[in-house]
Each structure stands twice: as structure tokens, then as C-alpha cells.
N, C-alpha and C positions, 0 to 999 in steps of 0.2 A: 665468455670463455676471453681473459685479460687473451691480449697479444703476447706472443712469443717467441723468442730470436733462435731459429732452426736453425743458420744457415748468414754467413761469410761471403761474399764477394767478391774474386782476387781481380787484380785486373800487374799481369808483368812484360816484363817483350825478354825476362827472360829463362829464353826457349830452355839451359840446358838443367837447369829444377827440375825437367819432367821424368818420366818414364815411358817409352811409348812401348807397341808391340808388334812389328814386322808383318802377324801371322795377317792382320786387319789396318792393312792399308789399302786403300782403294782409291783407286788413283780419279777415275769419273767421279764418286763426289766426292773429293778434294775440289777437282774442277767444277763443276757445282755449284757447291759455295761460295768458291772465286767468284765466280759469273752475273750468281745470286748480288753477291756482296761490293760486285765494282758496276755492273751496273742497272742493277735493283737497289738499290742500299742500300740491302739488306741486314740486319747483322749477324753474325754468327753462330751461331748456339755454341750456350753457356761449354765450356769443359769441368763435366767432374770427374776428381781424383780423391786417390785416399793416398796418405801418409808414411813414407815407405824410406822409415829409413831417417835422412837428409832432403829425399826427395818424395817428389810429386809422380803414381803411378797412374797413369789415364785410363778411367774403368769406362767413363764411357763420352765419344762424338770428340774421337783424336780428328778422325780427317777436320774439323773443324780446328783444332791444334795447329796440322800441317799444311791448312785455307787459309790460316794465322800466318804462321813464323810463313810464309812462300810472298806474300802483300805482306812485309815485315812489318804488319798491324803486333797492337795487344793481343793475350792472354788472357782472357775472360772465366776466368775457374775455381768452384768449390770442392768442399771438402764437402765429400759422402758420409755422413754417418752409419757404422757401420757395416760398410760396401761391402759387397766378393767382386773379387774377380766377376766378368765378364764374359756368355759368349759371342761367339763373332757371330759377330751384327749382317741382318740380316739388311737388305732393299731394302722399303716396300713404298716406293712413287705414284701418287696419288698423279688420275692423269691431265693434271695440268702441272707436276710435276717434269713428266715424264713426255711432255709438251714441250715446256725448255730445252730435257735439257738438251730435246731433237733438235728444235730449231739453234738452240747452241753451238751445237756438233754442225749445222750444214752452217750455219756463217758463220763460224771459225775452223773449222773443216777440212783438211786438205787431202783430196781424195784423187789421186793420181795414179 
């Protein structure tokens, strides 16, 4: 089978071109992604979008968008072909992810 291009990855710092859904805002995951980026030097997940008029509606990884925006980093995104709006995201952390999140909270939290 020949190689076939199915998507292109784009980069931008023009945050105004994206449509976000406040219902999917998850501050805990955003902070966790920021922690993994700043402390562990891991890359943020790609944001998946679909075109709506002249804007890009985020259909997956909205938390990655917010984390990048808060850190003034570029958004890396691609357009999902024949995408549909997604259901509300549920968090399914692995044990290691939970341990990292707990350590982050204990090291950076203020428990007055």
C-alpha cells in the first residue's frame, strides 16, 4: 500500500481563531498538562478541530489549547475529517498519572 497523506499539523499563536466550549473546561487537567510541559518537558497533546465558518471549533484536547494559551505557547492542531462534536470528556488517569498529579498538588498547593 502506498503512503497517503491524511492530515496536516498546523501551528499558531492566534488563539482567537478557535471556538471553545466552556462546558469542557477542566482546570485540574489544564494544570496537570502545564506541569508535565514545564517540569517534565513533555509536549502538549495535539488539538483536534473542525472548520466552522472562518473559525476552528475544538472537538478534542481543549485542555491542551488552554494550557498552551496560559503559557503563551503555540497551539499545534489538525483538522479531523468528518468530525462531529464530542461527548463530555472523562478523565481516566493511569496510576502513574495520578501519582504525578498528587505530587504536583502536594508540592505546589496551599492548604491553609
